[in-house]
DOZA-263039 format. One record per residue (C-alpha): residue number from 1; x, y, z. Coordinates in steps of 0.5 Angstrom, whole numbers. Each point is the difference from the previous one (the first is absolute). Layout:
   num       X       Y       Z
   NUM       X       Y       Z
...
//
This chain:
   num       X       Y       Z
     1      12       5      -3
     2       4      -6      -3
     3      -1      -7       3
     4       6      -5       0
     5       1      -5      -5
     6       5      -4       4
     7      -4      -5       6
     8       2       2       7
     9       6      -4       2
    10       3       0      -6
    11       6       4      -1
    12       0       6      -5
    13       6       5      -1
    14      -3       3      -6
    15      -4       6       3
    16      -6       3      -3
    17       2      -4      -7
    18      -5      -6       2
    19      -6       4       2
    20      -7       0      -3
    21      -6       4       0
    22      -6      -3       4
    23      -5      -3      -3
    24      -5       5       1
    25       4       5      -3
    26       1      -4      -6
    27      -7      -1      -1
    28      -2       7       0
    29       0       3      -7
    30       3       6       2
    31       5      -3       5
    32      -2       3       6
    33       5      -1       6
    34      -6      -3       4
    35       5      -3       5
    36       4       7       1
    37      -7       4       2
    38      -3      -5       4
    39       7       0       4
    40       0       7       1
    41      -8       0       2
    42       2      -5       5
    43       6       5       2
    44      -5       5       1
    45       4       4      -6
    46      -6       2      -4
    47       4       5      -4
    48       5      -5      -3
    49      -6      -5      -1
    50      -3       6      -5
    51       7       1      -3
    52       0      -8      -1
    53      -7       0      -3
    54       1       6      -5
    55       6      -2      -2
    56      -2      -5      -6
    57      -8       2       0
    58      -2       8      -2
    59      -7      -3       2
    60       1      -3       7
    61      -6       3       3
    62      -5      -3      -6
    63       4      -7       0
    64      -2       0       8
    65      -7      -1      -2
    66      -1      -3      -7
    67       6      -4      -1
    68      -2      -8       0
    69       7      -1       4
    70       3      -5      -3
    71       6       1       5
    72      -5      -3       6
    73      -1      -8      -3
    74       8       1      -1
    75       1       1       7
    76       5      -4       4
    77      -5      -1       6
    78      -6      -3      -4
    79       2      -7       2
    80       1       2       7
    81      -5       5       3
    82      -2       4      -6
    83       2       5      -5
    84       2       7       3
    85      -6       5      -3
    86       5       4      -4
    87      -5       4      -4
    88      -3       2       7
    89       7       2       3
    90       1       4      -7
    91      -7       3       1
    92       1       2       7
    93       7       4      -1
    94      -3       3      -6
    95      -6       2       3
    96       5       3       6
    97       5       4      -5
    98      -3       0      -7
    99      -5       5       0
   100       5       6       1
   101       5      -3      -5
   102       2       4      -6
   103       6      -3      -4
   104       5       5      -2
   105       0       3      -7
   106       5      -4      -4
   107       4       4      -6
   108       0      -2      -7
   109       7      -1      -2
   110      -1      -4      -6
   111      -2       3      -7
   112      -5      -6      -2
   113      -7       1       2
   114      -4      -6       1
   115      -8      -1      -1
   116      -4      -5       4
   117      -7      -2      -2
   118      -4      -2       6
   119       0       3       7
   120      -1      -7       4
   121       4      -2       5
   122       5      -3      -6
   123       0       6      -4
   124       1       5       6
   125       6      -5       3
   126       3       1      -6
   127       0       7      -1
   128       2       1       7
   129       6      -5      -1
   130       2       4      -7
   131       0       7       4
   132       4      -3       5
   133       5      -2      -5
   134       0       7      -3
   135      -5       0      -6
   136      -6       5      -1
   137      -6      -4       0
   138      -7       1      -3
   139      -6      -5       2
   140      -6       0      -4
   141      -6      -2       2
   142      -7      -1      -3
   143      -4       1       6
   144      -1       7       4
   145       4      -4       6
   146       6      -3       1
   147       1      -6       4
   148      -3      -6      -4
   149      -2      -6       4
   150       2       4       6
   151      -6       5      -1
   152      -4      -5      -4
   153       1      -6       3
//
């Protein structure tokens, strides 16, 4: 959800050219569109909230539990009535709809193969994004379990 950069009362005839992302979205390392999914939750549209959450983060269910939520101190409501509990809202949606989520298989469309060393959040996110871009990806992990800090803490 974009927030107008032009103060109320000023004329702006440039349409969407002056919209900026909300501070919470800027603070998020993966750029999750928190204003959109919060609005969808408010409107009782959980499926759309789920889509907004998973659009930028393939590990949204986990982040709803372990993320340190840099979005919350950046929330515009901090100085008025306190930050919105963004992480808890994400967790709520993912608990409701994430358990049965299985992403579609992504076809390999590029000739290159890429190796990722480490299966922590960064490695698996990189692998996911490279797969979406059409690369064949191999993840190498020294332990017998994938997940890194998502598993080991």
